[in-house]
C-alpha positions as YAML, in Angstrom:
chain: A
units: angstrom
residues:
- id: 1
  name: UNK
  ca: [-54.11, 123.37, 151.05]
- id: 2
  name: UNK
  ca: [-51.49, 123.20, 148.96]
- id: 3
  name: UNK
  ca: [-48.72, 125.82, 150.50]
- id: 4
  name: UNK
  ca: [-45.35, 127.62, 148.98]
- id: 5
  name: UNK
  ca: [-43.71, 128.33, 151.85]
- id: 6
  name: UNK
  ca: [-40.15, 130.48, 151.31]
- id: 7
  name: UNK
  ca: [-37.50, 131.08, 153.50]
- id: 8
  name: UNK
  ca: [-34.71, 133.73, 153.37]
- id: 9
  name: UNK
  ca: [-31.12, 133.99, 153.19]
- id: 10
  name: UNK
  ca: [-31.01, 136.08, 156.66]
- id: 11
  name: UNK
  ca: [-33.24, 132.95, 158.55]
- id: 12
  name: UNK
  ca: [-30.92, 130.07, 157.43]
- id: 13
  name: UNK
  ca: [-27.14, 131.73, 157.61]
- id: 14
  name: UNK
  ca: [-25.53, 133.21, 160.31]
- id: 15
  name: UNK
  ca: [-23.55, 136.84, 160.30]
- id: 16
  name: UNK
  ca: [-20.72, 134.67, 158.53]
- id: 17
  name: UNK
  ca: [-22.85, 133.35, 156.08]
- id: 18
  name: UNK
  ca: [-22.89, 129.63, 157.40]
- id: 19
  name: UNK
  ca: [-25.83, 127.34, 157.42]
- id: 20
  name: UNK
  ca: [-27.52, 127.65, 160.50]
- id: 21
  name: UNK
  ca: [-28.79, 124.00, 160.71]
- id: 22
  name: UNK
  ca: [-31.37, 123.92, 163.72]
- id: 23
  name: UNK
  ca: [-33.36, 127.37, 162.41]
- id: 24
  name: UNK
  ca: [-32.97, 124.89, 158.93]
- id: 25
  name: UNK
  ca: [-34.16, 121.47, 160.80]
- id: 26
  name: UNK
  ca: [-36.80, 123.82, 162.51]
- id: 27
  name: UNK
  ca: [-38.51, 124.40, 159.16]
- id: 28
  name: UNK
  ca: [-38.34, 121.41, 158.03]
- id: 29
  name: UNK
  ca: [-40.16, 119.85, 160.82]
- id: 30
  name: UNK
  ca: [-43.19, 122.00, 160.41]
- id: 31
  name: UNK
  ca: [-43.49, 120.91, 156.66]
- id: 32
  name: UNK
  ca: [-43.59, 117.82, 158.31]
- id: 33
  name: UNK
  ca: [-46.36, 118.71, 160.56]
- id: 34
  name: UNK
  ca: [-48.28, 120.48, 157.69]
- id: 35
  name: UNK
  ca: [-47.85, 117.23, 155.60]
- id: 36
  name: UNK
  ca: [-49.19, 115.18, 158.22]
- id: 37
  name: UNK
  ca: [-52.10, 117.56, 158.46]
- id: 38
  name: UNK
  ca: [-53.21, 116.42, 154.53]
- id: 39
  name: UNK
  ca: [-51.69, 118.93, 153.53]
- id: 40
  name: UNK
  ca: [-49.11, 119.76, 150.31]
- id: 41
  name: UNK
  ca: [-45.73, 121.90, 150.78]
- id: 42
  name: UNK
  ca: [-43.68, 123.51, 148.40]
- id: 43
  name: UNK
  ca: [-40.19, 124.96, 149.95]
- id: 44
  name: UNK
  ca: [-38.83, 127.69, 148.02]
- id: 45
  name: UNK
  ca: [-34.94, 128.55, 149.73]
- id: 46
  name: UNK
  ca: [-32.57, 130.82, 149.66]
- id: 47
  name: UNK
  ca: [-29.04, 131.08, 150.63]
- id: 48
  name: UNK
  ca: [-26.58, 129.02, 147.97]
- id: 49
  name: UNK
  ca: [-24.56, 132.21, 146.94]
- id: 50
  name: UNK
  ca: [-23.71, 133.08, 151.53]
- id: 51
  name: UNK
  ca: [-23.01, 129.45, 151.85]
- id: 52
  name: UNK
  ca: [-20.97, 129.31, 149.02]
- id: 53
  name: UNK
  ca: [-18.96, 132.62, 150.43]
- id: 54
  name: UNK
  ca: [-18.85, 131.24, 153.86]
- id: 55
  name: UNK
  ca: [-16.92, 128.22, 152.05]
- id: 56
  name: UNK
  ca: [-14.66, 129.77, 150.25]
- id: 57
  name: UNK
  ca: [-13.95, 133.28, 150.22]
- id: 58
  name: UNK
  ca: [-15.71, 134.30, 154.19]
- id: 59
  name: UNK
  ca: [-17.22, 137.54, 152.31]
- id: 60
  name: UNK
  ca: [-19.99, 138.03, 149.82]
- id: 61
  name: UNK
  ca: [-18.59, 139.19, 146.76]
- id: 62
  name: UNK
  ca: [-20.38, 141.99, 144.10]
- id: 63
  name: UNK
  ca: [-18.62, 140.59, 140.23]
- id: 64
  name: UNK
  ca: [-21.16, 138.19, 139.00]
- id: 65
  name: UNK
  ca: [-18.55, 135.46, 137.48]
- id: 66
  name: UNK
  ca: [-17.93, 135.14, 141.31]
- id: 67
  name: UNK
  ca: [-21.59, 135.24, 142.66]
- id: 68
  name: UNK
  ca: [-22.40, 132.28, 139.98]
- id: 69
  name: UNK
  ca: [-19.53, 130.39, 140.52]
- id: 70
  name: UNK
  ca: [-20.21, 130.42, 144.44]
- id: 71
  name: UNK
  ca: [-23.69, 129.87, 143.66]
- id: 72
  name: UNK
  ca: [-22.91, 126.46, 141.68]
- id: 73
  name: UNK
  ca: [-20.81, 125.12, 144.99]
- id: 74
  name: UNK
  ca: [-23.23, 126.42, 147.37]
- id: 75
  name: UNK
  ca: [-26.16, 125.56, 146.16]
- id: 76
  name: UNK
  ca: [-25.36, 121.40, 146.72]
- id: 77
  name: UNK
  ca: [-24.73, 121.91, 149.92]
- id: 78
  name: UNK
  ca: [-27.93, 123.70, 150.45]
- id: 79
  name: UNK
  ca: [-30.22, 120.56, 148.87]
- id: 80
  name: UNK
  ca: [-27.93, 118.46, 150.80]
- id: 81
  name: UNK
  ca: [-28.71, 119.97, 154.72]
- id: 82
  name: UNK
  ca: [-32.90, 120.21, 152.90]
- id: 83
  name: UNK
  ca: [-32.69, 116.58, 152.01]
- id: 84
  name: UNK
  ca: [-31.44, 115.17, 155.22]
- id: 85
  name: UNK
  ca: [-33.60, 117.76, 157.56]
- id: 86
  name: UNK
  ca: [-36.68, 116.33, 155.60]
- id: 87
  name: UNK
  ca: [-35.30, 112.84, 155.37]
- id: 88
  name: UNK
  ca: [-35.37, 112.68, 159.21]
- id: 89
  name: UNK
  ca: [-38.83, 113.04, 158.82]
- id: 90
  name: UNK
  ca: [-39.91, 110.23, 156.40]
- id: 91
  name: UNK
  ca: [-39.93, 112.67, 153.24]
- id: 92
  name: UNK
  ca: [-38.13, 112.80, 149.96]
- id: 93
  name: UNK
  ca: [-37.25, 115.95, 148.47]
- id: 94
  name: UNK
  ca: [-36.45, 117.26, 145.07]
- id: 95
  name: UNK
  ca: [-34.36, 119.76, 143.68]
- id: 96
  name: UNK
  ca: [-35.77, 122.30, 141.63]
- id: 97
  name: UNK
  ca: [-33.78, 125.38, 140.07]
- id: 98
  name: UNK
  ca: [-35.49, 127.94, 138.52]
- id: 99
  name: UNK
  ca: [-35.52, 131.62, 137.41]
- id: 100
  name: UNK
  ca: [-38.78, 133.69, 136.92]
- id: 101
  name: UNK
  ca: [-37.94, 134.06, 133.26]
- id: 102
  name: UNK
  ca: [-38.91, 130.24, 132.99]
- id: 103
  name: UNK
  ca: [-42.01, 131.55, 133.73]
- id: 104
  name: UNK
  ca: [-42.37, 133.91, 130.44]
- id: 105
  name: UNK
  ca: [-42.45, 131.20, 127.96]
- id: 106
  name: UNK
  ca: [-44.88, 129.11, 127.75]
- id: 107
  name: UNK
  ca: [-43.53, 126.09, 127.21]
- id: 108
  name: UNK
  ca: [-41.23, 126.15, 130.07]
- id: 109
  name: UNK
  ca: [-44.01, 127.47, 132.53]
- id: 110
  name: UNK
  ca: [-46.24, 124.17, 131.29]
- id: 111
  name: UNK
  ca: [-43.17, 121.93, 131.85]
- id: 112
  name: UNK
  ca: [-42.64, 123.27, 135.36]
- id: 113
  name: UNK
  ca: [-45.74, 122.87, 136.54]
- id: 114
  name: UNK
  ca: [-46.21, 119.54, 135.39]
- id: 115
  name: UNK
  ca: [-42.61, 118.50, 137.01]
- id: 116
  name: UNK
  ca: [-43.91, 119.85, 140.30]
- id: 117
  name: UNK
  ca: [-47.33, 118.28, 140.57]
- id: 118
  name: UNK
  ca: [-45.83, 115.50, 139.84]
- id: 119
  name: UNK
  ca: [-43.36, 115.50, 142.54]
- id: 120
  name: UNK
  ca: [-46.19, 116.61, 144.79]
- id: 121
  name: UNK
  ca: [-48.13, 113.65, 143.88]
- id: 122
  name: UNK
  ca: [-45.78, 111.30, 144.31]
- id: 123
  name: UNK
  ca: [-45.14, 112.58, 148.05]
- id: 124
  name: UNK
  ca: [-42.43, 114.19, 147.56]
- id: 125
  name: UNK
  ca: [-41.74, 117.58, 148.97]
- id: 126
  name: UNK
  ca: [-39.93, 120.08, 146.30]
- id: 127
  name: UNK
  ca: [-37.28, 122.10, 146.97]
- id: 128
  name: UNK
  ca: [-36.77, 125.48, 144.84]
- id: 129
  name: UNK
  ca: [-34.09, 127.95, 144.32]
- id: 130
  name: UNK
  ca: [-33.52, 130.54, 141.41]
- id: 131
  name: UNK
  ca: [-30.80, 128.97, 139.21]
- id: 132
  name: UNK
  ca: [-28.21, 131.70, 139.82]
- id: 133
  name: UNK
  ca: [-25.18, 129.58, 138.26]
- id: 134
  name: UNK
  ca: [-26.28, 130.26, 135.01]
- id: 135
  name: UNK
  ca: [-28.20, 133.37, 135.51]
- id: 136
  name: UNK
  ca: [-28.36, 135.68, 131.94]
- id: 137
  name: UNK
  ca: [-28.75, 138.47, 134.18]
- id: 138
  name: UNK
  ca: [-27.61, 140.48, 137.20]
- id: 139
  name: UNK
  ca: [-28.60, 137.95, 140.44]
- id: 140
  name: UNK
  ca: [-30.99, 139.97, 141.84]
- id: 141
  name: UNK
  ca: [-31.15, 140.18, 145.56]
- id: 142
  name: UNK
  ca: [-35.04, 139.08, 146.46]
- id: 143
  name: UNK
  ca: [-35.66, 137.43, 143.19]
- id: 144
  name: UNK
  ca: [-36.86, 134.54, 145.76]
- id: 145
  name: UNK
  ca: [-39.64, 136.18, 146.84]
- id: 146
  name: UNK
  ca: [-41.12, 137.08, 143.38]
- id: 147
  name: UNK
  ca: [-40.04, 133.50, 142.62]
- id: 148
  name: UNK
  ca: [-42.43, 132.11, 145.28]
- id: 149
  name: UNK
  ca: [-45.20, 134.11, 144.21]
- id: 150
  name: UNK
  ca: [-44.86, 132.84, 140.95]
- id: 151
  name: UNK
  ca: [-44.71, 128.99, 141.93]
- id: 152
  name: UNK
  ca: [-47.89, 129.88, 144.19]
- id: 153
  name: UNK
  ca: [-49.79, 131.20, 141.29]
- id: 154
  name: UNK
  ca: [-48.43, 128.28, 138.71]
- id: 155
  name: UNK
  ca: [-49.85, 125.36, 141.06]
- id: 156
  name: UNK
  ca: [-52.99, 126.76, 142.65]
- id: 157
  name: UNK
  ca: [-51.63, 127.35, 146.19]
- id: 158
  name: UNK
  ca: [-54.08, 129.08, 149.10]
- id: 159
  name: UNK
  ca: [-51.43, 129.98, 150.40]
- id: 160
  name: UNK
  ca: [-47.68, 131.22, 150.09]
- id: 161
  name: UNK
  ca: [-46.31, 131.99, 153.39]
- id: 162
  name: UNK
  ca: [-42.64, 133.99, 152.94]
- id: 163
  name: UNK
  ca: [-40.45, 133.57, 156.50]
- id: 164
  name: UNK
  ca: [-38.41, 136.32, 157.01]
- id: 165
  name: UNK
  ca: [-36.07, 137.71, 160.13]
- id: 166
  name: UNK
  ca: [-38.92, 140.54, 161.70]
- id: 167
  name: UNK
  ca: [-42.48, 139.45, 163.09]
- id: 168
  name: UNK
  ca: [-44.29, 140.94, 159.78]
- id: 169
  name: UNK
  ca: [-44.80, 143.96, 158.09]
- id: 170
  name: UNK
  ca: [-44.65, 147.00, 160.66]
- id: 171
  name: UNK
  ca: [-46.76, 150.01, 160.65]
- id: 172
  name: UNK
  ca: [-43.22, 152.02, 161.54]
- id: 173
  name: UNK
  ca: [-39.58, 152.11, 161.12]
- id: 174
  name: UNK
  ca: [-38.39, 150.63, 164.19]
- id: 175
  name: UNK
  ca: [-34.51, 151.62, 163.26]
- id: 176
  name: UNK
  ca: [-35.88, 155.69, 163.35]
- id: 177
  name: UNK
  ca: [-36.92, 155.18, 167.36]
- id: 178
  name: UNK
  ca: [-40.18, 154.96, 166.32]
- id: 179
  name: UNK
  ca: [-43.12, 152.78, 167.95]
- id: 180
  name: UNK
  ca: [-43.95, 150.04, 165.54]
- id: 181
  name: UNK
  ca: [-46.90, 148.08, 165.68]
- id: 182
  name: UNK
  ca: [-47.75, 144.73, 163.29]
- id: 183
  name: UNK
  ca: [-49.89, 145.09, 160.24]
- id: 184
  name: UNK
  ca: [-51.89, 142.32, 160.85]
- id: 185
  name: UNK
  ca: [-54.18, 141.64, 157.59]
- id: 186
  name: UNK
  ca: [-54.17, 144.04, 155.04]
- id: 187
  name: UNK
  ca: [-55.34, 143.58, 151.06]
- id: 188
  name: UNK
  ca: [-52.76, 144.00, 148.36]
- id: 189
  name: UNK
  ca: [-53.70, 147.93, 147.77]
- id: 190
  name: UNK
  ca: [-53.32, 149.50, 151.36]
- id: 191
  name: UNK
  ca: [-51.19, 152.75, 151.83]
- id: 192
  name: UNK
  ca: [-49.71, 150.77, 154.95]
- id: 193
  name: UNK
  ca: [-47.99, 148.11, 152.68]
- id: 194
  name: UNK
  ca: [-45.63, 151.08, 150.13]
- id: 195
  name: UNK
  ca: [-45.06, 153.14, 153.16]
- id: 196
  name: UNK
  ca: [-44.01, 150.10, 155.30]
- id: 197
  name: UNK
  ca: [-41.80, 148.36, 152.99]
- id: 198
  name: UNK
  ca: [-38.96, 150.52, 152.19]
- id: 199
  name: UNK
  ca: [-35.71, 149.64, 153.79]
- id: 200
  name: UNK
  ca: [-32.64, 147.85, 152.80]
- id: 201
  name: UNK
  ca: [-31.57, 144.19, 152.77]
- id: 202
  name: UNK
  ca: [-29.54, 142.10, 154.84]
- id: 203
  name: UNK
  ca: [-26.12, 141.69, 153.33]
- id: 204
  name: UNK
  ca: [-26.14, 138.17, 153.30]
- id: 205
  name: UNK
  ca: [-29.05, 138.48, 150.53]
- id: 206
  name: UNK
  ca: [-32.36, 139.22, 151.44]
- id: 207
  name: UNK
  ca: [-34.30, 141.47, 149.66]
- id: 208
  name: UNK
  ca: [-35.69, 143.38, 152.79]
- id: 209
  name: UNK
  ca: [-39.30, 143.95, 153.10]
- id: 210
  name: UNK
  ca: [-40.20, 145.98, 150.06]
- id: 211
  name: UNK
  ca: [-39.34, 142.37, 147.98]
- id: 212
  name: UNK
  ca: [-41.92, 140.53, 149.74]
- id: 213
  name: UNK
  ca: [-44.37, 143.07, 150.04]
- id: 214
  name: UNK
  ca: [-44.45, 142.97, 146.22]
- id: 215
  name: UNK
  ca: [-44.33, 139.13, 146.29]
- id: 216
  name: UNK
  ca: [-47.22, 139.07, 148.70]
- id: 217
  name: UNK
  ca: [-49.13, 141.25, 145.99]
- id: 218
  name: UNK
  ca: [-48.07, 139.55, 143.72]
- id: 219
  name: UNK
  ca: [-49.65, 136.39, 145.02]
- id: 220
  name: UNK
  ca: [-52.82, 138.32, 146.42]
- id: 221
  name: UNK
  ca: [-53.30, 139.63, 142.11]
- id: 222
  name: UNK
  ca: [-53.33, 135.29, 141.76]
- id: 223
  name: UNK
  ca: [-55.70, 134.65, 144.05]
- id: 224
  name: UNK
  ca: [-53.57, 133.23, 146.77]
- id: 225
  name: UNK
  ca: [-53.40, 134.46, 150.67]
- id: 226
  name: UNK
  ca: [-50.10, 135.44, 151.82]
- id: 227
  name: UNK
  ca: [-48.46, 135.90, 154.99]
- id: 228
  name: UNK
  ca: [-45.26, 137.55, 155.94]
- id: 229
  name: UNK
  ca: [-43.73, 136.07, 159.24]
- id: 230
  name: UNK
  ca: [-40.91, 135.04, 161.37]
- id: 231
  name: UNK
  ca: [-39.35, 131.98, 161.02]
- id: 232
  name: UNK
  ca: [-37.86, 131.68, 164.35]
- id: 233
  name: UNK
  ca: [-41.74, 131.72, 165.53]
- id: 234
  name: UNK
  ca: [-42.48, 128.18, 166.39]
- id: 235
  name: UNK
  ca: [-45.61, 126.78, 165.04]
- id: 236
  name: UNK
  ca: [-45.37, 129.75, 162.41]
- id: 237
  name: UNK
  ca: [-46.68, 127.46, 159.37]
- id: 238
  name: UNK
  ca: [-49.45, 125.62, 161.12]
- id: 239
  name: UNK
  ca: [-50.57, 129.19, 162.55]
- id: 240
  name: UNK
  ca: [-50.50, 130.67, 159.13]
- id: 241
  name: UNK
  ca: [-52.49, 127.54, 157.36]
- id: 242
  name: UNK
  ca: [-54.98, 128.21, 160.35]
- id: 243
  name: UNK
  ca: [-55.32, 131.98, 159.65]
- id: 244
  name: UNK
  ca: [-54.51, 132.57, 162.90]
- id: 245
  name: UNK
  ca: [-54.20, 136.29, 164.09]
- id: 246
  name: UNK
  ca: [-51.51, 138.28, 164.41]
- id: 247
  name: UNK
  ca: [-49.09, 135.22, 163.56]
- id: 248
  name: UNK
  ca: [-47.62, 138.02, 161.00]
- id: 249
  name: UNK
  ca: [-49.21, 140.36, 158.39]
- id: 250
  name: UNK
  ca: [-51.87, 138.67, 155.65]
- id: 251
  name: UNK
  ca: [-52.24, 139.79, 152.76]
- id: 252
  name: UNK
  ca: [-55.89, 138.89, 151.98]
- id: 253
  name: UNK
  ca: [-56.34, 137.31, 148.43]
- id: 254
  name: UNK
  ca: [-58.04, 139.25, 145.54]
- id: 255
  name: UNK
  ca: [-61.54, 138.29, 144.39]
- id: 256
  name: UNK
  ca: [-61.75, 136.19, 141.21]
- id: 257
  name: UNK
  ca: [-62.85, 138.53, 139.19]
- id: 258
  name: UNK
  ca: [-59.72, 140.85, 139.72]
- id: 259
  name: UNK
  ca: [-57.18, 138.36, 139.21]
- id: 260
  name: UNK
  ca: [-54.35, 138.05, 137.14]
- id: 261
  name: UNK
  ca: [-53.40, 135.06, 134.77]
- id: 262
  name: UNK
  ca: [-49.86, 134.05, 134.73]
- id: 263
  name: UNK
  ca: [-47.99, 135.71, 132.19]
- id: 264
  name: UNK
  ca: [-49.63, 139.14, 133.25]
- id: 265
  name: UNK
  ca: [-48.21, 139.01, 136.55]
- id: 266
  name: UNK
  ca: [-44.67, 137.98, 135.42]
- id: 267
  name: UNK
  ca: [-44.91, 141.61, 133.30]
- id: 268
  name: UNK
  ca: [-46.16, 143.41, 136.13]
- id: 269
  name: UNK
  ca: [-44.74, 141.68, 139.14]
- id: 270
  name: UNK
  ca: [-41.12, 140.18, 137.99]
- id: 271
  name: UNK
  ca: [-39.51, 141.91, 135.05]
- id: 272
  name: UNK
  ca: [-37.62, 145.03, 135.98]
- id: 273
  name: UNK
  ca: [-38.70, 148.35, 134.00]
- id: 274
  name: UNK
  ca: [-35.97, 149.53, 131.19]
- id: 275
  name: UNK
  ca: [-37.64, 152.76, 130.83]
- id: 276
  name: UNK
  ca: [-40.59, 154.19, 130.17]
- id: 277
  name: UNK
  ca: [-43.41, 155.76, 127.92]
- id: 278
  name: UNK
  ca: [-44.99, 159.08, 128.05]
- id: 279
  name: UNK
  ca: [-48.74, 158.68, 126.52]
- id: 280
  name: UNK
  ca: [-51.48, 161.58, 125.92]
- id: 281
  name: UNK
  ca: [-54.73, 161.77, 127.50]
- id: 282
  name: UNK
  ca: [-56.25, 159.61, 124.43]
- id: 283
  name: UNK
  ca: [-54.21, 156.98, 124.75]
- id: 284
  name: UNK
  ca: [-54.56, 156.65, 128.77]
- id: 285
  name: UNK
  ca: [-58.41, 156.51, 128.12]
- id: 286
  name: UNK
  ca: [-58.17, 153.73, 125.55]
- id: 287
  name: UNK
  ca: [-56.27, 151.75, 127.57]
- id: 288
  name: UNK
  ca: [-57.54, 151.89, 130.79]
- id: 289
  name: UNK
  ca: [-61.61, 152.22, 129.69]
- id: 290
  name: UNK
  ca: [-61.16, 149.68, 126.77]
- id: 291
  name: UNK
  ca: [-58.61, 147.69, 127.24]
- id: 292
  name: UNK
  ca: [-57.24, 148.62, 124.06]
- id: 293
  name: UNK
  ca: [-53.04, 148.64, 122.69]
- id: 294
  name: UNK
  ca: [-51.14, 151.36, 122.74]
- id: 295
  name: UNK
  ca: [-50.43, 152.52, 119.40]
- id: 296
  name: UNK
  ca: [-47.49, 155.14, 118.57]
- id: 297
  name: UNK
  ca: [-49.92, 157.61, 117.74]
- id: 298
  name: UNK
  ca: [-50.64, 158.04, 121.66]
- id: 299
  name: UNK
  ca: [-47.22, 157.83, 122.42]
- id: 300
  name: UNK
  ca: [-45.62, 161.97, 123.37]
- id: 301
  name: UNK
  ca: [-41.96, 160.71, 124.82]
- id: 302
  name: UNK
  ca: [-40.02, 157.86, 125.17]
- id: 303
  name: UNK
  ca: [-37.69, 157.83, 128.30]
- id: 304
  name: UNK
  ca: [-34.49, 155.33, 128.71]
- id: 305
  name: UNK
  ca: [-32.72, 152.53, 126.75]
- id: 306
  name: UNK
  ca: [-34.81, 149.33, 125.86]
- id: 307
  name: UNK
  ca: [-34.72, 147.10, 123.16]
- id: 308
  name: UNK
  ca: [-38.02, 145.48, 121.39]
- id: 309
  name: UNK
  ca: [-39.48, 142.76, 123.79]
- id: 310
  name: UNK
  ca: [-37.97, 144.87, 126.94]
- id: 311
  name: UNK
  ca: [-40.49, 145.68, 129.93]
- id: 312
  name: UNK
  ca: [-41.26, 149.19, 129.99]
- id: 313
  name: UNK
  ca: [-44.01, 151.55, 132.31]
- id: 314
  name: UNK
  ca: [-46.96, 153.39, 130.59]
- id: 315
  name: UNK
  ca: [-47.35, 156.74, 132.28]
- id: 316
  name: UNK
  ca: [-49.19, 159.71, 131.87]
- id: 317
  name: UNK
  ca: [-47.86, 163.70, 130.98]
- id: 318
  name: UNK
  ca: [-48.07, 163.98, 134.87]
- id: 319
  name: UNK
  ca: [-46.01, 161.08, 135.52]
- id: 320
  name: UNK
  ca: [-48.86, 159.10, 137.03]
- id: 321
  name: UNK
  ca: [-48.64, 154.94, 136.36]
- id: 322
  name: UNK
  ca: [-50.93, 153.74, 133.87]
- id: 323
  name: UNK
  ca: [-49.82, 150.53, 132.70]
- id: 324
  name: UNK
  ca: [-46.50, 148.01, 131.89]
- id: 325
  name: UNK
  ca: [-46.16, 145.95, 129.54]
- id: 326
  name: UNK
  ca: [-43.38, 144.48, 126.65]
- id: 327
  name: UNK
  ca: [-42.83, 147.10, 124.11]
- id: 328
  name: UNK
  ca: [-42.58, 146.09, 120.65]
- id: 329
  name: UNK
  ca: [-40.22, 148.50, 119.30]
- id: 330
  name: UNK
  ca: [-36.56, 149.35, 120.89]
- id: 331
  name: UNK
  ca: [-36.61, 152.90, 122.06]
- id: 332
  name: UNK
  ca: [-34.95, 154.32, 119.26]
- id: 333
  name: UNK
  ca: [-37.60, 153.04, 116.82]
- id: 334
  name: UNK
  ca: [-40.69, 153.94, 119.26]
- id: 335
  name: UNK
  ca: [-39.29, 157.70, 119.46]
- id: 336
  name: UNK
  ca: [-39.37, 158.22, 115.66]
- id: 337
  name: UNK
  ca: [-42.40, 156.39, 115.28]
- id: 338
  name: UNK
  ca: [-44.27, 158.48, 118.49]
- id: 339
  name: UNK
  ca: [-47.59, 160.66, 117.71]
- id: 340
  name: UNK
  ca: [-47.40, 158.97, 114.31]
- id: 341
  name: UNK
  ca: [-50.52, 157.08, 112.53]
- id: 342
  name: UNK
  ca: [-49.09, 155.30, 109.22]
- id: 343
  name: UNK
  ca: [-45.48, 155.09, 108.11]
- id: 344
  name: UNK
  ca: [-44.97, 154.86, 104.57]
- id: 345
  name: UNK
  ca: [-48.60, 154.35, 103.72]
- id: 346
  name: UNK
  ca: [-48.42, 151.71, 106.47]
- id: 347
  name: UNK
  ca: [-49.94, 151.10, 109.65]
- id: 348
  name: UNK
  ca: [-47.16, 151.03, 112.08]
- id: 349
  name: UNK
  ca: [-48.53, 148.89, 114.54]
- id: 350
  name: UNK
  ca: [-48.82, 148.57, 118.42]
- id: 351
  name: UNK
  ca: [-46.25, 150.08, 120.34]
- id: 352
  name: UNK
  ca: [-47.38, 147.43, 123.39]
- id: 353
  name: UNK
  ca: [-50.19, 145.02, 122.38]
- id: 354
  name: UNK
  ca: [-53.02, 144.67, 124.59]
- id: 355
  name: UNK
  ca: [-51.90, 140.99, 125.49]
- id: 356
  name: UNK
  ca: [-48.21, 142.39, 126.72]
- id: 357
  name: UNK
  ca: [-49.98, 145.02, 128.84]
- id: 358
  name: UNK
  ca: [-51.14, 145.40, 131.92]
- id: 359
  name: UNK
  ca: [-53.42, 147.66, 133.82]
- id: 360
  name: UNK
  ca: [-51.59, 149.62, 136.95]
- id: 361
  name: UNK
  ca: [-54.00, 152.43, 136.80]
- id: 362
  name: UNK
  ca: [-55.53, 154.11, 140.09]
- id: 363
  name: UNK
  ca: [-58.96, 153.80, 140.25]
- id: 364
  name: UNK
  ca: [-60.33, 156.76, 142.13]
- id: 365
  name: UNK
  ca: [-60.63, 156.66, 145.94]
- id: 366
  name: UNK
  ca: [-64.16, 155.44, 147.48]
- id: 367
  name: UNK
  ca: [-65.83, 158.06, 150.04]
- id: 368
  name: UNK
  ca: [-64.33, 156.17, 153.66]
- id: 369
  name: UNK
  ca: [-61.30, 154.04, 151.73]
- id: 370
  name: UNK
  ca: [-58.15, 153.69, 151.84]
- id: 371
  name: UNK
  ca: [-57.80, 153.70, 148.33]
- id: 372
  name: UNK
  ca: [-55.42, 151.83, 146.49]
- id: 373
  name: UNK
  ca: [-51.69, 151.88, 145.68]
- id: 374
  name: UNK
  ca: [-50.93, 151.92, 141.73]
- id: 375
  name: UNK
  ca: [-50.32, 148.41, 141.45]
- id: 376
  name: UNK
  ca: [-53.29, 147.74, 142.94]
- id: 377
  name: UNK
  ca: [-56.15, 148.82, 140.88]
- id: 378
  name: UNK
  ca: [-57.83, 147.48, 138.25]
- id: 379
  name: UNK
  ca: [-56.52, 144.60, 137.19]
- id: 380
  name: UNK
  ca: [-57.11, 143.10, 133.36]
- id: 381
  name: UNK
  ca: [-56.94, 139.59, 132.26]
...
């Protein structure tokens, strides 16, 4: 089995942001054991910014240039620590720096897959991190959770393991004094996931449980089983591979017919929505029932400021989420075309082409069922 294991900043660093070498070595030992059992493993690691901050400043700043500079300082230290820890078990490590947008362009996607697959063929453990030092967008906490899900889909992994500092997804927030039982296994659309996922991340860079739930759902949509579990539990990787009960929260993979391809996974989960497009009932039915493109004629309102090529949410007049896609006009141009069937005698073209549109509409609840969350409904391919 090919396994992608992601380790967060809060699991690898202490309160001051310094690297916890024994914790990293513990994960490396579990990776080595999985390799000895015949599994291929890719590690997705966070921690570069926290480590750089601990080395230079002692505190984590908020301005982007400093965050990028700290990532550049911390990344070689982090990669070296992984290399040493895996090398102690006779394993070679390779540093791979990616960003989620590397999966949006077809050639970048193919090159990344080719390199990672060749490394695995050479019995190397790829150690992946987001390329924060040169990111052209704000560094967002928790992106490595989504990056791990994208890597799992990219390589056709059988399992995504998201290691964190909690037992998994809990049924209540223990910080509020409520009894918090572990949710052991769910489908990606289970309402309990959305209810339990809210909450802040750590100051050292964790995206929090919401980010991990989003990544687990993303993996499930790609047909990859996901486990959210405690990094400090001995043998967690082997237990997750074996499907042992109670190892954390397992999010079951979707059936093959309901899985999304890589590009639509990116649109649905990795790209932030820059605005919303409100559509009429006819357009909603065309998208949901016929898999059609969104035409300007069906647009009733435009919300937010966005440019051509940005991701936007498509909602009905009641505000219910219908889809998400890459819009072909900026907000001002689309607002001018809203409700029109032609411009100067010519077709205004699609507002969002069906190839750039991911259906997220909620199906009707089945009798006695748990229903589905907004992003766990019908999936088009």
